[in-house]
N, C-alpha and C positions, 0 to 999 in steps of 0.2 A: 325604341329600346336599344341601347348600345352597351349592354352588359359585357360583351366580349371584345370591346374595343382594343384591349391590350393582349389579346390571345391569338395564338397561331394554331389552326386546326388542320390536321391531316386527315383527309377522307379517302379511303380506298373504294374502288367501284364508283368513282365520282362522275363518270362520263354519262350516266343515264340512270333511270329508275330511282329507287329510294336514296341511293348514295348522292346523286345529283340534287335531289330534293332537300336532303339534310344540309348539303353544302350551301345551297342557296339560303336556307334558314339561318345558318351560322353567319353567313355574309350579311344578312339583314340585321343581325344582332351586333355587327361591328367587327367580327373576326376577320383575320387574314387567312386565306385558304391555300393549302397545298392539295391539288387535285390529282389523284393517282388512279390510273386505269390502263388497260392494254391499248385501247383505241385512241390514238392521238387526235384524230379529227373530232371525236366526241368530246375529248378533254378541252380542246381549243374552243369549241362552241360553248361549253359550260363556263370556261374562263371568261370569254367575251360577255356572256350574260351577266356574270358576277361583276365584272368591271363596269359594264354599262349601268349597273345598279349602284355604283359608287364604292364598291369594296375592292380589295386587293386580292389577287389570286395568281398562282403559277401552275403551269401544267407539268406533271411528273409522269411521263409515259413509262410504265413498268408493269410487270406481271407479278402478282403477289406470290406466285409459286417460286420466284427467283429471289432468294435471300440477299444475294450480292446486289441485285438491282434495287432492292428496297433500301439497303444501306446507303447506296449512292443517292437515292431519292431523298432520304432524310438528311444527308449531308448537304445536298443542293438546297433543300428547304432552309436549313440552318444558315446558309450563306445569304440567301435572298430574302428570307423573312425573319429568321430567328429560330429559336428552339421550339420543338413541338410541345404545346401545352395540352392539347386534346387530340387523341387518336380515335377516329370513327372507322370501324372495320365493316364496310358494307359490301365488299366484293364477294360474289357468290355465283354458283351455277346450279341449275336444277338437277343435273345428272340424269341418268336413265329413268324413263317412265315406263312402268309396266311390271308384270310379275317378276319377282326376283330371279326365279329359275330361268327366265328368258333373257336376263340382262347380261351384258358382257362384263367380265371382271375388270377389264381395263377401264371401261366407262365409270365403274364404281370407284376405282382408284383415282380417276381424274376429278371426280366430285370431291373426294376427300382432300386431294392436293390443293384445291382452291378453297373449299369451305372451312377446312380444319387447319391444314398446314399454312395456308395463306394468312389466317388469323395469327397463328403462332409466330410466323416470320415477321409479320407487321409489328406485333407486340415486342418481339425480341429486338427489332431495329430501333425502337424508340425508348425502351425501358432504361437503358444505361443513362441517357440524358435526364430522364425524369427522376431517377434515383439520385443523381448528382445534385439536382436542384431541389430535391425533397418535395416535389409536387407533380401531379399529373392526373389526367383523367383518361380512361380507356372505355369506349362504348363499343360493344360488339353486337351486330345485328343477329338475332336468333331468327327462327322461322317456323313455319308449320311443320309439326312432327317432333319438335324438340321436347315438348312436354306431354305428347300423346302419340299413340300409334298412327301411322299413316301408310296403309297398304298401297303398293304400287309406286311408292316414292321412298324405297328403303335406303338408298344412298343419301338422298337429301336429308331425310329425317334423322338418320343415324349420325351423319356428320354434324348436324345442328345440335343434337343432344350432346355430342362430344364437345362441341364448342362451349355449351353452357357449363358443363362440368369443368372444362379448362378454365373458364372465367371464375368459377367458384374457388378453384384451387389456387390460381394465380393471385386472386385477391387476398388470400390469406398470407401469401409470401411477401407481398409488397405493402401490407397494411402499415407497418411501422415506418415506411418511407413516405407516408402521406400521399399515397397513390390509390385512387379508387378505380376498380374494374367492375363493370356491370354489363349484363346482357339486356338487350332491348328487343322485344317482340313487336314488330311494326304493324301487325294485323294484315288482313287481306287488302291488297291495293293493286291497281292495274299497272303491270309492268310487262316486259317481254316474256317473263315467266308465265304470266296468265295466258298469253298466246300459245306458248308451248303446251300448256295443259289442254287448251281447246283443240289444238292440232293433233294431240295424241289420241283424242277420241276415246274409244272403249278401253284402251290400254291404261288410261288414267283412272277409270272407274266412274260410275254414274254420280257418286257424291261429289267427287272432285270436279267433274264436268259442270255439275249444277252450281257449285260454289264459284267456279271460275266465270261462268256465264253471268252470275249475279254481280260479281266484281266488275266484269266488262261493262255491264249496263249502268251500274251505279258509280263506278270509279273506285269503290271500296273506301277504306279509311281516309278521311280528309287529311291533306298534307299538314295542316296546322296542328292536328293532334300529334302526329309523329314528330314534328319539329319541336313542339313544346316539351315533349318528354325528353328528347335528346338534349335540349338546352338545359333542362333541369338536371339531368345526369352529369352534364359538363360543368355545372355551376357549383359555387361554394355551398349552395343550399342543400346539396346532397353529399356533403363531405362525410356524413355519418352512415352513408349507404354504400356498401361494397359487397361484391360476390353475390349479387341478386339478379333475378330474371324478372323484369317488369314488362307487362303487356301494355300496349298503348291504351287499352280500355280499362286497366286497373285504376282505382281511385288513388293514383300516386301522389296527388297534391296533399293528401292527408299525411304523407310520410315525411314532409319537410321538417316537422318538429316532433317526430315520433321515433323513439328507439325501437328497432325491429328485433323480434325474436330471431336467433341464429338460423332457424330452419324455415322462416317465412320467405316466400318468393324465391325458392330454390327448386331444383328438380325434385319431384316427389320421391320419397323413400318408402320402401315397403316396411310396414310395421308388423313385427312378429306378434302373433296372437297366441294366447294360451288357453 
């Protein structure tokens, strides 16, 4: 499948974990990749793996918390590959684990700086070009706690909920520019964050520990599931879908030819009862 042979995809958090996994998926579909993350050695390894598979990729060492660095990365990608057709925001940190009353305010802020402001800066860096070309796709990775309460992970869950509402709001602003913005929940999968939960022990809570151990043993959601949802959201097949939060386990294939109710696949709203 070479569906994305004429597309340039920028992936943040591309050095490891789900970001790298999705970058490899887009490369297999024919896309050229801009790989952005803080760790240059990890980026170079990801780039070599993609090039070895026959695709084109460039390394863009940058911190998503640094807007100027993101602007420079997008400019470099434009010179070496061309304009950004698809942005995948996968850069994220776990933040402090444990009871909120015991967490340091600074560590809370740092989680928001990466998980929320990093997404905002990334979108801001590519949107002008997308608006000028009147087309673009933005996929933002959500995570556990965005749509439900997650005790002992208050910074992570709150930042991810904020990201989803940002996606919903931004999607409405750019709708008339033929740009679709969606959030993707990749499900439980084994990454360095899984190890962080396991190392946190009782501070994470027994339920989180149990889930993390299960993910460690099984590997969690299969890469193919995550890649296929990301490819769908980046394709023309999803041009009628924007401002939505889709979970990897949703029956999203049925949505390809279906008009969605405005409040479907969004953050749950409280319904006033009488």
